[in-house]
C-alpha positions in Angstrom: 18.0 -44.4 68.5 18.0 -41.4 66.1 20.8 -40.9 63.5 23.1 -37.9 63.8 24.0 -35.8 60.7 27.2 -34.0 61.4 28.4 -30.8 59.6 31.5 -28.7 60.6 34.3 -26.5 59.3 36.9 -28.7 61.1 38.4 -30.2 57.9 40.0 -33.6 57.9 43.7 -32.8 58.6 43.2 -32.5 62.3 41.5 -35.0 64.7 38.6 -32.8 65.6 35.9 -34.6 63.5 37.1 -37.9 64.9 37.1 -36.7 68.5 33.5 -35.4 68.2 32.4 -38.8 66.7 34.3 -40.6 69.5 32.3 -38.7 72.1 29.1 -39.5 70.3 30.0 -43.2 70.4 31.0 -42.9 74.1 27.7 -41.3 75.1 25.5 -43.4 72.8 27.2 -46.7 71.8 26.0 -47.9 68.4 24.9 -44.5 67.2 24.8 -43.9 63.5 26.7 -40.8 62.4 26.5 -39.4 58.8 29.1 -36.8 57.7 27.4 -34.0 55.8 30.4 -31.8 55.2 33.6 -30.9 57.0 35.7 -29.1 54.4 33.6 -25.9 54.5 35.4 -22.6 54.4 36.5 -21.9 58.0 34.0 -19.8 60.0 31.9 -19.1 56.9 28.3 -19.1 58.3 26.7 -18.3 55.0 28.3 -21.3 53.3 27.4 -23.6 56.2 23.8 -22.3 56.3 23.4 -23.0 52.6 24.9 -26.6 53.0 22.3 -27.3 55.7 19.5 -25.9 53.6 20.5 -28.2 50.8 20.7 -31.3 53.0 17.8 -30.9 55.5 15.0 -31.9 53.1 16.5 -35.3 52.7 17.2 -36.1 56.4 14.8 -38.3 58.2 12.3 -36.7 60.5 13.4 -37.1 64.1 17.1 -37.2 63.2 19.6 -35.0 65.0 21.5 -32.3 63.0 24.8 -31.5 64.7 26.3 -28.3 63.2 29.6 -26.9 64.5 30.7 -23.8 62.6 31.4 -21.6 65.5 33.5 -18.4 65.2 32.2 -17.2 68.6 33.2 -20.3 70.6 34.2 -19.3 74.1 32.2 -16.1 74.0 28.8 -15.4 75.5 26.9 -16.8 72.5 24.5 -19.5 73.5 24.8 -23.2 72.8 21.3 -24.5 71.8 19.2 -27.4 70.9 16.2 -26.5 68.8 13.4 -29.0 68.0 11.4 -28.9 64.9 10.7 -32.0 62.7 14.4 -32.6 63.3 16.6 -31.7 66.2 19.3 -29.0 65.7 22.3 -28.9 68.0 25.0 -26.2 67.7 25.9 -22.6 68.4 23.2 -19.9 68.4 24.9 -17.8 65.7 22.6 -18.1 62.7 24.1 -21.4 61.4 20.6 -22.9 61.1 18.9 -19.9 59.5 18.1 -21.3 56.1 17.3 -24.8 57.4 14.7 -23.3 59.7 12.9 -21.8 56.7 12.0 -25.4 55.8 11.8 -26.8 59.3 10.9 -24.1 61.8 11.8 -24.8 65.4 8.9 -25.3 67.8 11.0 -25.4 71.1 14.5 -24.5 72.0 16.8 -25.1 75.0 20.1 -23.5 76.1 22.7 -26.2 76.7 23.8 -25.0 80.1 23.4 -28.4 81.9 25.6 -30.5 79.7 28.6 -32.2 81.4 31.7 -32.4 79.2 33.0 -35.9 78.5 35.9 -37.3 80.5 39.0 -38.9 79.0 38.6 -42.7 79.2 41.0 -45.3 80.5 44.1 -43.1 81.0 46.6 -42.8 83.7 46.7 -39.3 85.2 49.4 -37.0 83.8 50.4 -34.4 86.4 49.2 -30.9 85.6 47.2 -32.0 82.5 43.6 -31.4 81.7 41.8 -30.7 78.4 40.9 -27.1 77.6 37.3 -26.4 78.4 36.5 -23.2 76.4 37.5 -23.7 72.8 36.1 -27.1 71.7 32.4 -26.9 72.4 31.9 -29.4 69.5 33.5 -32.0 71.8 32.5 -30.7 75.2 28.9 -29.5 74.8 27.4 -30.2 71.4 28.4 -33.9 71.0 27.1 -34.9 74.5 23.9 -33.0 73.9 23.4 -34.6 70.4 24.0 -38.0 71.9 21.5 -37.4 74.6 18.9 -36.3 72.1 19.7 -39.2 69.7 18.9 -41.6 72.5 15.5 -40.0 72.8 16.1 -38.5 76.3 14.3 -35.3 77.4 15.7 -32.0 76.2 14.7 -30.4 79.5 17.7 -32.2 81.1 20.1 -30.2 79.0 19.1 -26.7 80.1 16.3 -24.2 80.4 13.8 -23.7 77.6 14.3 -20.4 75.7 11.9 -18.6 73.3 12.3 -19.7 69.7 11.9 -16.1 68.7 15.2 -15.3 70.5 17.2 -17.7 68.3 19.8 -15.9 66.2 19.3 -15.7 62.4 21.5 -14.4 59.7 20.2 -11.4 57.7 19.3 -13.5 54.7 16.0 -13.7 52.8 15.1 -16.1 50.0 12.8 -14.4 47.5 11.2 -15.2 44.1 12.7 -12.0 42.8 13.2 -9.9 40.9 16.0 -8.8 43.2 18.3 -10.8 45.4 22.0 -11.3 46.2 24.8 -13.8 45.9 24.4 -16.0 49.0 27.6 -18.1 48.7 29.7 -20.2 46.3 30.2 -23.9 45.8 33.7 -25.4 45.3 33.4 -25.0 41.5 33.0 -21.2 41.8 29.3 -21.3 40.9 27.5 -18.4 42.6 24.4 -19.5 44.6 21.9 -16.7 44.9 18.9 -16.0 47.2 16.5 -16.2 44.2 13.9 -18.9 44.2 13.1 -18.7 40.5 14.9 -19.2 37.2 12.5 -18.2 34.5 13.7 -19.9 31.3 14.4 -17.5 28.5 15.1 -14.7 30.9 18.3 -13.2 32.2 20.0 -12.4 35.4 22.2 -9.3 35.9 25.2 -9.5 38.1 28.4 -7.4 38.3 27.6 -5.6 35.1 26.9 -8.8 33.2 23.7 -10.2 31.7 23.6 -14.0 31.9 21.0 -16.1 30.2 18.8 -18.5 32.2 18.8 -22.0 30.9 18.0 -25.5 32.2 21.7 -26.7 32.5 25.3 -26.0 31.5 25.1 -27.9 28.2 22.7 -25.3 26.7 25.5 -22.7 26.3 29.0 -23.0 24.8 32.0 -23.8 26.8 33.4 -20.6 28.4 30.0 -18.9 28.3 28.0 -17.8 31.4 24.7 -19.5 32.3 22.2 -19.3 35.1 19.9 -22.2 36.1 17.9 -23.6 38.9 20.3 -25.4 41.2 19.8 -28.7 43.1 18.7 -26.8 46.2 16.0 -24.8 44.4 18.0 -21.6 44.2 19.1 -19.8 41.1 22.8 -20.3 40.4 25.2 -18.4 38.1 28.1 -20.3 36.5 30.7 -20.2 33.8 30.4 -23.4 31.7 33.6 -25.4 32.5 35.1 -22.4 34.3 35.0 -20.6 37.6 32.6 -17.7 37.6 33.7 -16.5 41.0 37.3 -16.1 39.9 36.8 -15.1 36.3 34.2 -12.3 37.1 35.4 -11.3 40.5 32.1 -12.2 42.2 31.6 -11.8 45.9 29.0 -12.8 48.5 26.4 -10.1 48.9 26.6 -8.8 45.4 23.1 -7.8 44.1 21.5 -9.9 41.3 18.4 -9.0 39.3 16.1 -11.0 37.1 15.1 -9.4 33.8 12.9 -10.4 30.9 13.9 -11.8 27.5 
């Protein structure tokens, strides 16, 4: 049985995460489920795509990645399973864009043949039935992820679709010299699309020129610093501060590498 790595923007105040995991357990008893993140900003596909980019290199080959950040739930957007070295299950909305730069899909299937789970061991309540259009994490993605975690054939879930038709966000990672702010972490550090952080150089953003160093400790408290982050992308921070708030940074702002 393959492990399932689960990422969503459901948060932990509501029972949505637990319900999805309950369906996984119902469909594949004994399944191992690892929570990657659930407190992501709601409906923020860029942030979620980055979180998967950071996590995927450390997930075992053959594992199932269940991603549910789905602002288009209930619309005509496809539900898909894409198979690379890992299996990706979720909405076809660009969520897996950056993960697929590291682990390109070789085959993909539209999840049209997935039967939603049925409530278990309950007496019928007249006039009651769960909504079928707004919780695809429970009704479509979790059953499909459990099916694939059991090693069952993806062909049973729906028709194969061309991998070239899968949706991707308009994002490009580049060595430079120009890029943009991709997203932010919870500390307010700006994560860029740049793959290099040349020591001794600078990065320009929002009218500021920030030095590139190895880590925060190489500048004074309250000073700006750029560095190669844990996911291999250049990040821009304010040592012991919040660069996003202090400098008014936003996703999509241009950044540029410059020399010493």
